[in-house]
LOLUMFI-748624 format. One line per field, with one value per residue (C-alpha): x, y, z; chain; residue in one letter. Coordinates in nm, 2 decimals, always signed. Layout:
east = [X; ...]
north = [Y; ...]
up = [Z; ...]
guke = [A; ...]
roti = [A; ...]
This chain:
east = [+1.75; +1.74; +1.36; +1.41; +1.68; +1.47; +1.17; +1.38; +1.52; +1.17; +1.04; +1.34; +1.28; +0.91; +0.98; +1.22; +0.97; +0.69; +0.89; +0.99; +0.62; +0.52; +0.79; +0.70; +0.33; +0.40; +0.61; +0.36; +0.07; +0.27; +0.37; +0.02; -0.12; +0.03; +0.31; +0.57; +0.45; +0.19; +0.39; +0.21; +0.51; +0.88; +1.06; +1.35; +1.69; +1.92; +2.20; +2.23; +2.45; +2.20; +1.91; +2.06; +2.11; +1.75; +1.61; +1.80; +1.65; +1.30; +1.35; +1.45; +1.26; +0.98; +0.72; +0.91; +0.77; +0.94; +1.28; +1.23; +1.13; +1.44; +1.67; +1.52; +1.56; +1.93; +2.01; +1.83; +2.07; +2.39; +2.33; +2.55; +2.83; +2.82; +2.82; +3.16; +3.32; +3.06; +3.30; +3.42; +3.11; +2.83; +2.93; +2.96; +2.61; +2.47; +2.65; +2.52; +2.16; +2.20; +2.23; +2.54; +2.31; +1.95; +1.86; +1.49; +1.38; +1.07; +1.02; +0.82; +0.71; +0.44; +0.17; +0.02; -0.25; +0.01; -0.05; +0.24; +0.27; +0.49; +0.62; +0.87; +1.21; +1.45; +1.80; +1.91; +2.29; +2.32; +2.68; +2.99; +3.24; +3.31; +3.24; +3.02; +2.65; +2.46; +2.09; +1.78; +1.53; +1.16; +0.88; +0.56; +0.29; +0.39; +0.75; +0.84; +1.14; +1.07; +1.04; +1.36; +1.56; +1.46; +1.56; +1.89; +1.97; +1.91; +2.10; +2.42; +2.43; +2.32; +2.59; +2.85; +2.75; +2.82; +3.20; +3.19; +3.30; +2.96; +2.81; +2.43; +2.17; +1.82; +1.60; +1.29; +0.98; +0.61; +0.53; +0.32; +0.42; +0.10; -0.15; +0.10; +0.20; +0.55; +0.60; +0.49; +0.72; +1.01; +0.95; +0.92; +1.25; +1.42; +1.30; +1.40; +1.75; +1.80; +1.82; +1.97; +2.25; +2.44; +2.45; +2.56; +2.85; +3.03; +3.26; +3.00; +2.66; +2.54; +2.15; +1.97; +1.60; +1.35; +0.96; +0.83; +1.18; +1.25; +1.47; +1.26; +1.30; +1.67; +1.72; +1.54; +1.74; +2.07; +2.00; +1.93; +2.24; +2.45; +2.29; +2.34; +2.70; +2.82; +2.98; +2.91; +2.99; +2.86; +2.65; +2.34; +2.31; +2.03; +2.10; +2.02; +2.30; +2.33; +2.46; +2.67; +2.43; +2.51; +2.37; +2.12; +2.07; +1.69; +1.70; +1.97; +1.75; +1.51; +1.79; +2.00; +1.70; +1.69; +2.07; +2.06; +1.76; +1.94; +2.24; +2.02; +1.83; +2.15; +2.29; +1.98; +1.98; +1.66; +1.82; +1.76; +1.44; +1.35; +0.98; +0.91; +0.60; +0.68; +0.44; +0.56; +0.40; +0.42; +0.44; +0.70; +1.06; +1.18; +0.88; +0.90; +1.26; +1.24; +0.97; +1.18; +1.49; +1.30; +1.12; +1.46; +1.59; +1.30; +1.05; +0.68; +0.57; +0.20; +0.12; +0.18; +0.00; -0.05; -0.24; -0.57; -0.53; -0.34; -0.36; -0.32; -0.22; -0.19; -0.03; +0.26; +0.36; +0.58; +0.78; +0.48; +0.26; +0.54; +0.59; +0.22; +0.27; +0.57; +0.36; +0.07; +0.28; +0.56; +0.37; +0.02; +0.05; -0.26; -0.38; -0.28; -0.66; -0.64; -0.42; -0.72; -0.88; -0.59; -0.54; -0.88; -0.76; -0.60; -0.80; -0.80; -0.86; -0.93; -0.76; -1.00; -0.86; -1.12; -0.92; -0.63; -0.43; -0.35; -0.50; -0.20; +0.01; -0.24; -0.17; +0.02; +0.39; +0.74; +0.90; +0.77; +0.92; +0.76; +0.86; +0.61; +0.67; +0.75; +0.54; +0.33; +0.36; +0.21; +0.23; -0.10; +0.03; +0.34; +0.13; -0.05; +0.28; +0.41; +0.08; +0.09; +0.44; +0.65; +1.02; +1.19; +1.10; +1.34; +1.27; +1.28; +1.14; +1.29; +1.16; +0.84; +0.80; +0.68; +0.86; +0.58; +0.61; +0.99; +0.93; +0.69; +0.94; +1.22; +1.01; +0.91; +1.28; +1.19; +1.47; +1.43; +1.66; +1.62; +1.61; +1.94; +2.11; +1.88; +1.79; +2.14; +2.17; +2.03; +2.28; +2.56; +2.49; +2.48; +2.83; +2.93; +2.79; +2.99; +3.30; +3.23; +3.17; +3.50; +3.69; +3.51; +3.42; +3.10; +3.10; +2.89; +2.56; +2.73; +3.02; +2.79; +2.56; +2.86; +2.99; +2.64; +2.61; +2.95; +2.86; +2.53; +2.71; +2.97; +2.69; +2.53; +2.85; +2.94; +2.60; +2.61; +2.96; +2.91; +2.59; +2.77; +3.07; +2.84; +2.65; +2.35; +2.38; +2.11; +2.00; +2.04; +1.89; +2.16; +2.44; +2.35; +2.31; +2.63; +2.84; +2.73; +2.76; +3.11; +3.24; +3.09; +3.19; +3.55; +3.57; +3.41; +3.65; +3.95; +3.84; +3.81; +3.54; +3.39]
north = [-1.02; -0.65; -0.65; -0.80; -0.55; -0.27; -0.39; -0.43; -0.07; +0.07; -0.10; +0.04; +0.39; +0.36; +0.25; +0.54; +0.79; +0.64; +0.65; +1.02; +1.11; +0.94; +1.12; +1.45; +1.39; +1.30; +1.61; +1.83; +1.71; +1.80; +2.14; +2.23; +2.14; +2.45; +2.28; +2.34; +2.64; +2.73; +2.65; +2.47; +2.25; +2.23; +2.35; +2.13; +2.25; +2.42; +2.16; +1.78; +1.76; +1.93; +1.76; +1.42; +1.53; +1.66; +1.34; +1.15; +1.37; +1.32; +0.94; +0.94; +1.23; +1.30; +1.32; +1.59; +1.89; +2.17; +2.00; +1.93; +2.30; +2.43; +2.19; +2.29; +2.66; +2.62; +2.38; +2.61; +2.89; +2.70; +2.49; +2.70; +2.72; +2.34; +2.26; +2.44; +2.18; +1.90; +1.62; +1.77; +1.95; +1.71; +1.46; +1.75; +1.88; +1.53; +1.51; +1.86; +1.74; +1.44; +1.51; +1.38; +1.25; +1.25; +1.19; +1.10; +1.02; +1.00; +1.26; +1.12; +1.38; +1.42; +1.69; +1.87; +1.60; +1.33; +1.19; +1.07; +1.24; +1.14; +1.38; +1.33; +1.50; +1.55; +1.69; +1.71; +1.75; +1.86; +1.96; +2.03; +2.12; +2.47; +2.43; +2.26; +2.22; +2.54; +2.60; +2.65; +2.42; +2.46; +2.35; +2.35; +2.10; +2.14; +2.01; +1.70; +1.57; +1.76; +2.10; +2.04; +1.91; +2.22; +2.45; +2.26; +2.27; +2.65; +2.69; +2.54; +2.81; +3.09; +3.01; +3.00; +3.36; +3.49; +3.43; +3.26; +2.90; +2.73; +2.43; +2.38; +2.19; +2.22; +2.04; +2.05; +1.86; +1.85; +2.00; +2.31; +2.53; +2.74; +2.66; +2.47; +2.57; +2.67; +2.34; +2.14; +2.34; +2.28; +1.91; +1.88; +2.07; +1.86; +1.54; +1.67; +1.76; +1.43; +1.26; +1.55; +1.61; +1.30; +1.44; +1.80; +2.00; +2.33; +2.18; +1.94; +2.09; +2.42; +2.46; +2.79; +2.90; +2.92; +2.92; +2.81; +2.82; +3.15; +3.26; +3.06; +2.73; +2.79; +2.84; +2.51; +2.33; +2.47; +2.38; +2.02; +1.99; +2.12; +1.87; +1.58; +1.66; +1.83; +2.11; +2.48; +2.54; +2.73; +2.45; +2.66; +3.02; +3.26; +3.23; +3.50; +3.75; +3.62; +3.28; +3.34; +3.51; +3.79; +4.14; +4.20; +3.83; +3.86; +4.16; +4.03; +3.87; +4.16; +4.42; +4.23; +4.22; +4.60; +4.64; +4.42; +4.61; +4.94; +4.82; +4.68; +5.01; +5.21; +4.97; +5.01; +5.39; +5.40; +5.57; +5.47; +5.38; +5.73; +5.80; +5.46; +5.26; +4.91; +4.61; +4.34; +4.00; +3.82; +3.96; +3.74; +3.81; +3.88; +4.09; +4.30; +4.39; +4.44; +4.69; +4.85; +4.90; +5.00; +5.27; +5.39; +5.41; +5.63; +5.39; +5.39; +5.03; +4.99; +4.62; +4.33; +4.00; +3.66; +3.34; +3.51; +3.81; +4.14; +4.50; +4.80; +5.12; +5.39; +5.63; +5.39; +5.15; +5.37; +5.28; +5.31; +5.09; +4.84; +4.82; +4.73; +4.45; +4.31; +4.30; +4.15; +3.87; +3.81; +3.85; +3.75; +3.54; +3.72; +3.78; +4.08; +4.17; +4.33; +4.60; +4.78; +4.79; +5.00; +5.20; +5.23; +5.42; +5.09; +4.83; +4.45; +4.21; +3.85; +3.58; +3.43; +3.09; +3.08; +3.36; +3.26; +3.56; +3.74; +4.09; +4.21; +4.21; +4.43; +4.72; +4.99; +5.00; +5.06; +4.78; +4.43; +4.22; +3.87; +3.76; +3.50; +3.15; +2.95; +2.99; +3.26; +3.49; +3.34; +3.44; +3.63; +3.82; +3.91; +4.04; +4.27; +4.40; +4.48; +4.65; +4.87; +5.00; +4.79; +4.84; +4.58; +4.25; +4.12; +3.79; +3.79; +3.43; +3.12; +3.07; +3.28; +3.34; +3.06; +2.98; +3.15; +3.47; +3.48; +3.45; +3.74; +3.96; +3.87; +3.93; +4.27; +4.34; +4.42; +4.40; +4.07; +3.93; +3.56; +3.47; +3.28; +3.61; +3.87; +3.69; +3.57; +3.83; +3.59; +3.31; +3.56; +3.69; +3.33; +3.29; +3.60; +3.45; +3.13; +3.35; +3.53; +3.20; +3.06; +3.38; +3.40; +3.76; +3.97; +4.24; +4.55; +4.61; +4.87; +4.63; +4.34; +4.57; +4.71; +4.36; +4.25; +4.55; +4.48; +4.11; +4.21; +4.46; +4.20; +3.94; +4.20; +4.29; +3.92; +3.83; +4.13; +4.07; +3.70; +3.79; +4.06; +3.83; +3.58; +3.84; +3.84; +4.18; +4.25; +3.89; +3.82; +3.48; +3.37; +3.55; +3.41; +3.05; +3.05; +3.23; +3.00; +2.69; +2.76; +2.81; +2.49; +2.29; +2.41; +2.30; +1.96; +1.90; +1.98; +1.73; +1.43; +1.17; +1.20]
up = [-6.19; -6.28; -6.22; -5.87; -5.78; -5.90; -5.71; -5.39; -5.43; -5.49; -5.18; -4.98; -5.10; -5.03; -4.67; -4.61; -4.75; -4.55; -4.23; -4.30; -4.35; -4.03; -3.84; -4.00; -3.93; -3.56; -3.51; -3.69; -3.47; -3.16; -3.30; -3.42; -3.08; -2.94; -2.74; -3.01; -3.20; -3.47; -3.79; -4.07; -4.12; -4.05; -4.35; -4.49; -4.37; -4.61; -4.62; -4.62; -4.31; -4.08; -4.24; -4.16; -3.80; -3.78; -3.92; -3.65; -3.38; -3.53; -3.53; -3.16; -3.02; -3.26; -2.99; -2.79; -2.96; -2.78; -2.81; -3.18; -3.24; -3.06; -3.25; -3.59; -3.52; -3.44; -3.72; -3.97; -3.86; -3.85; -4.17; -4.41; -4.15; -4.09; -4.46; -4.50; -4.27; -4.28; -4.22; -3.90; -3.77; -3.85; -3.58; -3.33; -3.42; -3.37; -3.03; -2.93; -2.99; -2.75; -2.37; -2.20; -1.93; -1.83; -1.47; -1.40; -1.05; -0.83; -0.55; -0.26; +0.00; +0.27; +0.25; +0.55; +0.59; +0.63; +0.29; +0.08; -0.26; -0.55; -0.83; -1.11; -1.09; -1.37; -1.45; -1.81; -1.82; -2.18; -2.25; -2.04; -2.31; -2.18; -1.81; -1.55; -1.63; -1.55; -1.58; -1.37; -1.19; -1.28; -1.06; -1.27; -1.37; -1.74; -1.67; -1.87; -2.06; -2.38; -2.20; -2.01; -2.31; -2.51; -2.22; -2.17; -2.54; -2.55; -2.23; -2.38; -2.65; -2.42; -2.17; -2.44; -2.54; -2.19; -2.24; -1.89; -1.85; -1.81; -1.98; -2.02; -1.82; -1.69; -1.44; -1.23; -1.14; -1.22; -0.88; -0.85; -0.55; -0.59; -0.33; -0.11; +0.24; +0.33; +0.51; +0.20; -0.03; +0.22; +0.24; -0.14; -0.19; +0.07; -0.10; -0.44; -0.33; -0.14; -0.48; -0.69; -0.44; -0.56; -0.92; -0.87; -0.73; -0.78; -1.04; -1.18; -1.21; -1.06; -1.07; -1.02; -1.00; -1.28; -1.29; -0.95; -0.79; -0.63; -0.34; -0.08; -0.28; -0.34; +0.03; +0.11; -0.16; -0.05; +0.32; +0.23; +0.00; +0.29; +0.52; +0.29; +0.18; +0.50; +0.29; +0.23; -0.14; -0.44; -0.56; -0.63; -0.75; -0.67; -0.30; -0.05; +0.02; +0.37; +0.26; -0.06; -0.30; -0.54; -0.56; -0.84; -0.92; -0.90; -1.13; -1.37; -1.64; -1.68; -1.66; -1.91; -2.16; -2.14; -2.18; -2.49; -2.62; -2.57; -2.77; -3.05; -3.08; -3.10; -3.37; -3.58; -3.56; -3.35; -3.05; -2.70; -2.51; -2.42; -2.49; -2.65; -2.55; -2.44; -2.40; -2.17; -2.11; -1.78; -1.43; -1.27; -1.19; -1.55; -1.64; -1.32; -1.36; -1.73; -1.65; -1.38; -1.60; -1.91; -1.71; -1.57; -1.92; -2.03; -2.18; -2.09; -2.01; -2.06; -2.01; -1.78; -1.77; -1.61; -1.71; -1.64; -1.87; -1.91; -1.78; -2.01; -1.83; -2.10; -1.84; -1.79; -1.51; -1.29; -0.98; -0.75; -0.97; -1.01; -0.63; -0.61; -0.87; -0.68; -0.36; -0.55; -0.69; -0.44; -0.11; -0.19; -0.51; -0.64; -0.99; -1.21; -1.24; -0.90; -1.05; -1.19; -0.84; -0.72; -1.04; -1.20; -1.51; -1.63; -1.81; -1.75; -2.04; -1.94; -2.14; -2.41; -2.52; -2.80; -2.98; -3.21; -3.09; -2.77; -2.75; -2.55; -2.86; -3.04; -2.80; -3.00; -2.91; -3.03; -2.82; -2.73; -2.46; -2.43; -2.07; -1.98; -2.13; -2.44; -2.76; -2.61; -2.92; -3.24; -3.60; -3.57; -3.27; -3.47; -3.75; -3.51; -3.37; -3.71; -3.82; -3.51; -3.57; -3.34; -3.42; -3.19; -3.02; -2.75; -2.59; -2.21; -2.18; -2.33; -2.69; -2.64; -3.01; -3.23; -3.56; -3.75; -3.54; -3.60; -3.97; -3.96; -3.78; -4.02; -4.33; -4.19; -4.11; -3.76; -3.51; -3.32; -3.05; -2.94; -2.58; -2.59; -2.64; -2.49; -2.16; -2.09; -1.81; -1.55; -1.61; -1.66; -1.31; -1.19; -1.33; -1.14; -0.83; -0.89; -0.92; -0.60; -0.42; -0.55; -0.44; -0.11; -0.20; -0.23; -0.49; -0.45; -0.64; -0.87; -0.94; -1.04; -1.24; -1.43; -1.51; -1.62; -1.85; -2.00; -2.06; -2.24; -2.45; -2.55; -2.63; -2.86; -3.03; -3.08; -3.23; -3.45; -3.57; -3.65; -3.85; -4.04; -4.12; -4.29; -4.48; -4.25; -4.08; -3.83; -3.81; -3.43; -3.45; -3.70; -3.51; -3.17; -3.29; -3.49; -3.23; -2.95; -3.17; -3.29; -2.94; -2.81; -3.12; -3.10; -2.73; -2.81; -3.10; -2.89; -2.62; -2.85; -2.86; -2.51]
guke = [A; A; A; A; A; A; A; A; A; A; A; A; A; A; A; A; A; A; A; A; A; A; A; A; A; A; A; A; A; A; A; A; A; A; A; A; A; A; A; A; A; A; A; A; A; A; A; A; A; A; A; A; A; A; A; A; A; A; A; A; A; A; A; A; A; A; A; A; A; A; A; A; A; A; A; A; A; A; A; A; A; A; A; A; A; A; A; A; A; A; A; A; A; A; A; A; A; A; A; A; A; A; A; A; A; A; A; A; A; A; A; A; A; A; A; A; A; A; A; A; A; A; A; A; A; A; A; A; A; A; A; A; A; A; A; A; A; A; A; A; A; A; A; A; A; A; A; A; A; A; A; A; A; A; A; A; A; A; A; A; A; A; A; A; A; A; A; A; A; A; A; A; A; A; A; A; A; A; A; A; A; A; A; A; A; A; A; A; A; A; A; A; A; A; A; A; A; A; A; A; A; A; A; A; A; A; A; A; A; A; A; A; A; A; A; A; A; A; A; A; A; A; A; A; A; A; A; A; A; A; A; A; A; A; A; A; A; A; A; A; A; A; A; A; A; A; A; A; A; A; A; A; A; A; A; A; A; A; A; A; A; A; A; A; A; A; A; A; A; A; A; A; A; A; A; A; A; A; A; A; A; A; A; A; A; A; A; A; A; A; A; A; A; A; A; A; A; A; A; A; A; A; A; A; A; A; A; A; A; A; A; A; A; A; A; A; A; A; A; A; A; A; A; A; A; A; A; A; A; A; A; A; A; A; A; A; A; A; A; A; A; A; A; A; A; A; A; A; A; A; A; A; A; A; A; A; A; A; A; A; A; A; A; A; A; A; A; A; A; A; A; A; A; A; A; A; A; A; A; A; A; A; A; A; A; A; A; A; A; A; A; A; A; A; A; A; A; A; A; A; A; A; A; A; A; A; A; A; A; A; A; A; A; A; A; A; A; A; A; A; A; A; A; A; A; A; A; A; A; A; A; A; A; A; A; A; A; A; A; A; A; A; A; A; A; A; A; A; A; A; A; A; A; A; A; A; A; A; A; A; A; A; A; A; A; A; A; A; A; A; A; A; A; A; A; A; A; A; A; A; A; A; A; A; A; A; A; A; A; A; A; A; A; A; A; A; A; A]
roti = [M; K; T; A; V; G; A; M; M; A; T; R; V; F; R; V; V; A; R; A; R; V; L; A; S; R; T; Q; R; A; L; S; S; G; R; G; G; D; V; D; K; L; K; P; L; Q; T; A; A; C; Q; R; V; F; E; S; V; L; R; R; D; G; A; Q; A; E; F; V; Q; A; V; H; E; V; L; D; S; I; S; P; V; V; E; Q; R; A; A; Q; L; E; P; L; V; A; A; L; C; E; P; E; R; V; I; H; F; R; V; P; W; V; D; D; S; G; T; M; R; V; N; R; G; F; R; V; Q; M; N; S; A; I; G; P; Y; K; G; G; L; R; F; H; P; S; V; D; L; S; V; L; K; F; L; A; F; E; Q; V; L; K; N; A; L; T; T; L; P; M; G; G; G; K; G; G; A; D; F; D; P; K; G; K; S; V; G; E; V; M; R; F; C; Q; A; F; M; T; E; L; S; R; H; I; G; S; F; T; D; V; P; A; G; D; I; G; V; G; G; R; E; I; G; F; L; F; G; Q; Y; K; R; M; R; N; E; F; S; G; V; L; T; G; K; A; L; S; F; G; G; S; N; I; R; P; E; A; T; G; Y; G; V; C; Y; F; L; Q; E; M; L; H; A; S; G; A; G; G; L; Q; G; K; R; C; V; I; S; G; S; G; N; V; A; Q; Y; A; C; E; K; A; T; Q; L; G; A; K; V; V; T; L; S; D; S; G; G; F; I; H; D; A; D; G; I; D; A; E; K; L; A; F; V; K; E; L; K; E; S; R; S; A; R; I; A; E; Y; V; D; R; F; P; K; A; K; F; T; P; R; D; H; A; L; D; Y; N; P; L; W; S; V; P; C; E; I; A; L; P; C; A; T; Q; N; E; L; S; A; N; D; A; E; H; L; V; E; N; G; C; M; A; V; V; E; G; A; N; M; P; S; T; P; G; A; V; A; V; F; Q; R; A; R; L; S; F; A; P; G; K; A; A; N; A; G; G; V; A; C; S; G; L; E; M; S; Q; N; A; L; R; L; S; W; T; R; D; E; V; D; A; R; L; H; A; I; M; R; D; I; H; A; N; C; A; A; V; A; K; D; Y; G; R; G; G; D; Y; V; F; G; A; N; V; A; G; F; L; K; V; A; D; A; M; A; A; Q; G; V; V]
């Protein structure tokens, strides 16, 4: 009898271990493919409670590399906090990792030749414990459920840090606006909103823009919502000033990154941005306005990039040069390589995908602002930044640094700010737009900028204080994750099992 029981137990243990290995292998393949980072393996979490939650996520969503990476990073930070109140917090952590609702729909539209096209549309309504779902819409061929769940998960904690009453969500479609006519973009936006309109509202879910969704697209989406629902309400943010938008909303994410950076430098004793060389990746909205504000604060920005490569301007990208970049990208949708035709002292380096690093991050600097896309900055890139004397890295994009890169920064004791804290300026300004819509008011540019600056200052202070309280002074990853999680968890606990 004992032999039979022992054999049965051994078989059960073998099956559990084998299943765990399969899940780990599946996730590792996804992570190693470049979609979810460049780590060799996901390290075990520090405590049993969070490890159990993570194993559940792997079991259900093991093929969703970006989402798995985002969850692991947060659980790794909050593990010691959760373990102190495991009985109460473990179920809340599990609930936080599961969207309240996922809406997946087809988007049929007609192109200029009269041919019907079909794309996939999504809205991930992740968590509404502290307010209506809030998060952008992304139109890009890479959009899938994993990307949007990762973004929505990050958005929950980011929005909690702003102190404004906003939950977290994210949406979009695998539609590429590039190469499409204005009419095609309009028809797609109208088709997308025809379905989405039944799931959103000013007190339910308030989308905004993201990659591929700028002011033009927001206008088309808002117009179709108004047509479908016969109401003029603050259901979208990022609108034009002429129909309910807010001053400095386009600038807010980039400006907020620099405000957070400024606070972080002062806290570390490094002073302000004056005279510091700054490398920035990307050349879209966030990168442009991070460049603008950094320059205004005295930094010398020397790089910008797009998917084709990067430009290095050792003399600095001043207001005149940045105006050219804005015209290049916003009016002509052209490539950053054209910068060197206008400013021949600069150098353009094409992207070489055969390299296991991005040469942009090898440019000597004191400040690095990754503002392009997720997982753009690898461990090798991080090593180059450290070797070249970089003192601070602040994420302008969502999760642009791989886990390996973050580990390099933390080992080097380099000041590192995660996107959920540093790039919260965009959603903070969206929250201010929601407030203005509700009050039927329009604040001046200076009023909005002052409120944004105060919010970013408070986010920095909150992250720094929480990290210090737990003996992790200067660890902004820990501070941001724990501060955001505790606020959301307290609200979830107070509202019961919902």
